N, C-alpha and C positions, 0 to 999 in steps of 0.2 A: 143312711139318713144324713142329711146335711147338719152341720154343728149348731146352726142357729134356726133350725126349722121351727116355724110357728112363733118366733120371737119378734118383738117390735123394738127397734133401736133408734134412739135419738142421738145424732152425732152433730155436735156444735162445730161451726167452722167447716161444715161438711161439703162445701161446694168447691173447695180448692185445696191444693197441697196434700198434706197428710190426711186431712179429713175427707177429701174426695177419694183418696185411695182406700181409706177405711170403709167408706160408704159402699164402694163397689165390692170390696172384699166381703163385707157383711151380707150384702145382697146376694152374692154368689153362694154364700153359705145358708141361704134360705130366709134371712130376716126381712121383715118389712122395714123400710128405712124412712125416718123423718129427718130430712136434711135441714138443719138450722144454719142460716148464714145471713150476714148483713148485705151481701151482694145478690140482689134480686135477679139480675140478668144471668149471672153464672149459675145461680141456684136452680132457676127454672130450666135452663138449657141442660144442665146435668141430669136433673130428675126426668126430663123428657127422654133423654138418652137411656136412662135406666128402665123406664117404662117400655120403651121401644124394644129393649132386649128381653122383655118379659118379666122384669122384676117389679116388685111392689114398692113404690117410692112416692113421696110427696114433699114438696118444698115449702118451708115456712120462713118468712123473713123475720129474723129475731136479732135484737140487740141484747146480748146476754147481760149487759150492765144495767138494763132497765128491768126492775123487778116485775112491774105490772105487765110489761111486754112478754116476759118469760112465763108469767102466770097464765096469760091468755093463750100462749103457744102450747103449754102443757094441756090445757083444756081442749084445744083444737086437735092435738095429736090423739088424745084419748077418744075424742068424738070420731076421728077418722079411722083409727086402728083398734080401738077397744081398750088398750092398756099400754104400758111402757115396761119393758123387761130389762132394757139395757140403756145406760146413759154413758156416752163418751164425751167428757168435757175437754174438747180439743181446741176450741176457739182461743186465739191469743194474738197479741200485737207487740211490736217493739217500738220504742221511742228512745233510742240510745243517746247517751251523753255522760260525760264524767260528772262526778259529784259537784265539782265547781261550776259546771256549765248547765247542768240539768235544771229545767224550769219546773215550777210547781205544776204546770199544765202537763208536761211530759210525764212527771211522776204519777199524777192522778189518772191520766188516761190509761196507762198500763195497769195500774192497780184496779181500776174500775172494771176492765175487761178480764184480765188474767186471774184476778183473785176474787173480787166481788161477784164477777160473772159466774165463776165456778160455784160459789156459795149459793147464788140465786137459783141456778139450775138444779143443784143437788138438793137443796131444801124442798123445792117444789116438786121435782120428779120423785124424790124418795117418798113423798107422801102417797103417791100412787102405788109405789112398790110395797110400802108398809101395809096397805090395805089387803094385799094378796100374799104377803109374807115371803116375798122372794124378789131378787133383782141383782144386777151386776152394775157397778159404777166404776168407770175407769177415768182417771184424771191425768191429763197430759202435763207433766212437769218438764224438767230439762236437766241435763248434767250440770248446767251452770247453777242450778238450785242446790247442787251438792257441793261444788267447789268454788263457786263465784266466777266472775268474769269482768275484766276491765271495761269500764264505761257502760255498765248495765245495772246500776243500783236498783232501778225500778223493776226491771225484768227478773233479776235474781231474787229480789225480795218476794215478788209474786210467785215465782216457781218454788222457792223454799217454803213459802206459806202453803202452797198446794200440797206439798209433802206432809206438812204438819196437820193440815185439815184431813188429809187422807187417813192418818193414824187415829185421829179423834173419831171420825165417822166409822172407821172399821170397828172400833170399840162400841160405839153407840148402836150401830145398825147390824153388826154381825149376828148378834143374838136374835135378831128379827128376820134372819134369812137373807140378808143383803150383804154381798161381798163388795168391799171398796178397796181399790188398789190404784197405784200410780205407775206411769211409764215415764222414764227420763231419757228422752232421745239425745243423741250426740249431734254431730254435724250431719244434717240431712240435705240431700240434693233436691230441694224444692225450687220452684221458680224464683223465689226471693233470693236464695243462696246462689243460684246459677247466674244471676244478674251481677254478682259481685266481681271485682277484678280477678283475673286469673291468678295473680300472685297470692291473693287472700285464700282462694280455693285450694291452691297448691299447699299453702301453709296448713290448712285444715287437714288435708290428706296426710301430710307428713306427721302431724301430731297424733293421728289415729293408728294404733298398732296394726290394724288390718290393711292400712294403706289405701283406703278409699273412703269417700263419703257414703253415708247410709242412703238407702232409697226410701221414698215414702212407703213402699210396700213392706219394708223391714219393720216399720213402726206399726203399720196396719196389721201385720201378722201378730205382733205382741198384743195389740188391742183385742184381736180375735181370740187369741188363746185365753186371755183373762176374762173375756165375755162368755167363754164356752164352759160346759160342764166339766171339762178336763181340769179347770182351775178352781173347782168347788171348795178346796181346802186352803186356798191362798187368800189371805185377808190382811190388809194393812201393809202390804209390801210395796216397795218401789223398785221396779224392774228397769235397770239401766240397759238401754239398747244403743250402744255408742261405739262399737268396734273396739272396745277396750281402752278408750281414752282416759278413763279415771284410774287406771292401774298405776 
């Protein structure tokens, strides 16, 4: 039996990068996938591909920073699939700048998506999970949320905040049958990273003890493990998937 058979998963930022890899991985393990993303074209194209492969998937255009938009999306997912068993809070953005140069707009944009967005999705999806007394919530943090990073005050603050919220929700929801955990990726070879200068990529690889960047699949596998019954006694943890960079 597949690990996510008869489960419904909502994956935010699910049409590209790590979220896309996770959506495919979850679908292969038997889950019905609700792909939430702001990019309507990529989202529809990807879900059409999943359906053509015989998987159960549906795209929802969602801005996670908009509470009412998320509320509507949750209702639409429940209407389409009956329930929500798994939530992967993967959507995130960067607007980098040093403390001196960062604008209030750059700060707020990242906080709105990466922190408030995670709150919005978790509060509204957990209400569905609480009704049936079970669920798995996985939050995407980052290794920079653990040790900081130059020029990323907003991003680091949001990802450190995600770890803090994960611990609170693990305490509040654990006794209700809902596991809440976080994954802290290191340097991952997404399209965004691949577009960086070769010297920057080489520097990332040299800083990683395994000597390579991670693949989106590496993070998707961590999401899958935490979403499965195999992780039923893991709650409030932050799993670093970074090739050992925090050692």
